[in-house]
N, C-alpha and C positions, 0 to 999 in steps of 0.2 A: 704278670703279663698273663694276659688271658689264657695264653697256651700253656704257662707254667701253673697257673693258680689251681691247684687240685683239691679233690675231696669236699668240696662244698656241696652240701645238700640243699641248701634254702632254693626255692623257686625262682626268686628274683636273679638269683648269681648264676642258677642255671641257664636261664634264659640269655643273661648276659654274656656268658662264656659262649654259648651257641651262636651267638650274633657275630661276637669278635673272630670265633674260628672261620664262621663262613666269609668273614673278609680278610683273614690271615692266610688262609688256604683256599683260594678262590674256587667255589662250587664245592666245598666242602661243607659239611655239619660239623659243629664241636659238640664234644659231651663232657660234662662235669669239669670244667676248668682242668681239661686236658684237650689237646687237640691232634689232629691231622688224618692225612687218609691211608687206604687199606688196601691190601692184595694177597697174593700167593706165592709168587716164586720167589725162592731166597736170592738176595742179591749176591753175587760172587765178592764184593767189596766188604761185606758185612762182617762182624767178627763171628767166629764159631758160637753156637748158642744164643744169638740175637733173634728177637722176634722177626718171624718172617715179612717179607714186604715185596713189593711188584714193581718191577720197572715201569714206568710211568710210559705210556704210549705215545706221549711228546718226548723228541730228542732232548737230552740233557748235554749243552756245552760242557765241556771241562773249565773247572773254576780256576782261576788266577792263582788261588792259594791252595798249600797242603791243608787237608783236612777240614776243607772248608766248603759248603755246597755252592754250585755256581749260580745258582738264583739269590744267593744272600751276598754276591760280590761286593754290591753296592750298599751294604748293610755293615754295620758296626755296633759292639758293646761299649758302652761307658760306665765304668765301675768306679764307686768311690764307698768311704767306708767311716763309721763313727772314729773319734780319736783313739788310738790305743789298738786298732784292729788294722794289721797289715794284709794289704792285698797280695803279696808276692811270695807268700812264704806261710808254713802251717796249714791248717784245716782250711783257711779262705780260699786255697789255691784248688781244692777237691770242689768246694761249693761253687766257685766259678765255673769250672769246667762242667759241673752237675747242669746249673741252670743254663748256660749257653747250650749246652748238648740237649738240652731239653727244648729250647725254643728253636735250636735249629733242625731237629726233627719235626717238629710242628710246622715251621715253613717249608721244609721238604715235603709235607703231606706224608708223614708216616715211615719215610725213609730213612730206617735206623744207621745205614752207612752215613748219615750226615752227623752221627753223635760222634766226639772225641773217643780216639781209642782208650778203652779201658772201662766206658761208659756202662757196658753190660756187666761187667765183673763187679762194678762197684755199687750196681742197682739189683736189688732181688726182684724177681718177676711179681706183678702186682697180685694183689690177694685175690683171690676167687671166694673168700668166705666174707662176705660184709655184713653177715650176721653176728659174726664172732671176732672178727679183726677189726681193730680200730679205723678211723677213716684215713688217718695219715698215711696208712699202707694200701689204701685202695689205687692208687695212681702215682706209685713211686717211678714209673716209666710211663712216657707216652703212650697212647693209643697206636696201633701198627695199622698198615694200611690193610690187613686182611680184616680187621676189626671194623674200619670205616666202609670198606667195600661191601662188607655183609649190611650196611646199610643203606647201600645202594649209591653210594659217591664217588665221584669221579675225579680222578687226579689232573693238574694243569699245568704244573711246574711255573706258578706265577712268580715271577721276579718281585724281590722286596728290596726296599731302599730305605735309608734314613739312618737312626740310632736308635738303642734302647738304653736309657741309663737303669741302672740298678744300683741300689745302694744297700750295704750290710749296716743295718741299724744297731745290731747287738749279736755277740757271739760268746756265750758262756758256758763254762764247762757244766757237763750232766752227767752224772753216771761215769761209762766209760768211755765219754764222747763229748761231743757239744751239741748246743742248741742255738740256731741261729735265727734272727728275724731279718728278713731281706724285702727291700720296697722295690718294687718295679714299675717304671714308666711305660704306660701302654700307649702312649700318644704321639710318638714321634716316629713309628713304623710306617711305611707308605707301600702304597701299591698302585698301579694304573687304574685310574677311575674306568669302571668298565663300559659306562656308555658315554664317555667323554674323551675322546682320543687327545692325547697329549695333556692331558689333567690327571693330578694325584690326587689321592685321599688316603687318610689316616685310616689305618686297620681297626681303630677303636668304632669309628662311624659306620652307619649304615653305607655302603659303597654306593648304591643309586641315589642316595638321597644327601650323603655329605652330613647327616645328622645324628646327633647322640641318641640311643634309644631309651637309654635310662639318664640318671644324673651325672653331675662332674665326677663324683668317686668312683666311677669306673675306670677314671683315666690313671690311677695309681693303685697297683696292685699290692699286696702284704702277702708272702710266703712264710711260714716256720719251717724249718728244716732241720732234722737231725741226724747225725752220722758219728761212727765209731771208728775207731782203729783195731779193733777186736773183732776181725774178720774170722768166718768160720773155717776157712782153708787159709791160714796164715802162710802157705806155702805158695799159693798162686797170686799173693799180693806184692808188687815190688815196693821197693822202699821209696821215701818221698824223694822229688825230682832234685837234682842238685842244680844249687843257684838260684837266685831270683827269678821268679817267673813273672817277666815283663820285658816288653819289648815290641818291636813294630808289626808283629804278625797278628791276623784276626784268631789264628788257631793255633794249638800247641802242635809241635811236629811228632810227638809220640805221647804216651800214657803219662798223663801228671795225676792221675788219681791217686797215687801212693797207696798206702795203707788202709785208706778210708775206704768206707762202705756206707751207705744210707739206710737209715733204720724207718724215718719217717718224713713226709713232706705233704704239706696242704695249705692251700689258699682261703679255707674257709673256716672248717671246724676242725677241733682235736680233740681224739677220744672215739669212743664206741657210740655208734649210730643211736639217736635218740638222747645220748648223753654229753655228747660234744660240746668241747668249750671254744667260744669264738676267738679266734686269735686276731681279731680285725677291731678291737676295742676303740673308742674315739680317741684315746691319747696317743695311741701306737699310730693311728691312721693321720693326726697331725704331726706326728715327727716324720713319718715317710713323706707327706706332701711339702713339708718343709725341705726334706733332704733333697728333693729333686732339683736340677739345675734350671728349671724353667719355672717361671713364677704361674700362679694359677690363671692368670689372665694369658699368659702365652699357653700353656696347656691348652687350654680352651680353644685358642685361636689355631693352635696346630691340629686339634682334633677334629674340627669341624669344617664343612665347606670343601671347595676343590681347588687345588693348588696348581699353579704353573711348573714347579719342581718340588722334589721333596727336599726336607732339610738336610744339609751337608753333614755326610756322616764323620768328617774327620778321621783322625787315627784312632785306632782302638786303645782304651784304658783301662788297665795297665798295657794291655796288650800281652802277647806272646814271644818269648825270643826267638830270634831269627835260626835258621838251619845253619849249623856250622858246616861249611864244605871242607 
């Protein structure tokens, strides 16, 4: 997801991320495979210790769903995984919550109240030492409204629709935690076309023209993530959520990160700047493209041009359990 592709330092990918964010967060500029808008007053609905953000000058209606931003009411996540990886238990729950929170903050223009409960506890602040810290620690969290406001960007509360397919390609034990490779579909998230009332355009395309700025490769993203259950403050971490984490709701009702915390996340390079390893070799890219629910022709058709309606979002997959009354 351009919004969650982080840490890429190549010029081409940085430009694409910037293009994608401008269309995912209308009126905003994206920076290096992270996205969203900035501000300065702490929103009272944010967790203590969360990055500051500003309430938009545009009124936000209440969402239909708990822990879900109103501008994404017509948008859903569709997850899948390689054989042997369960989506509703274990570390995959935290991975889902992390990826979804990151994207929702992006779509909410840097408003960290859109992240699921526990997100800020489970993610350390982004590294401020890019000379000494590896790329995968540069953007563990999305950019805040303050950071993007400093760049002169404005928030718009753009509504988004459609769906985003996300596939866990691999989940392997590593040290005291796990490393995951995650594939993201970038083509099926839509917004209203700014110059064509009643028409919709994919956030992957240039909003005014409906054309891709670069090649078809930008329609599928690849993310590497590492997480551990050896948190620094074990007393602050809850246990794993009880029961299978699947159901009809688009967002969880509470903190589902459990004991997991994230130590690395990148959509481009992995390692120290100037020495980074690409996480996007041809064989992984092919596997990610093959894992998408829509073939190459369908992806291209969905990502380009102007459309009378967004793709139906359907139910969240696997979704989150309903709140028990």
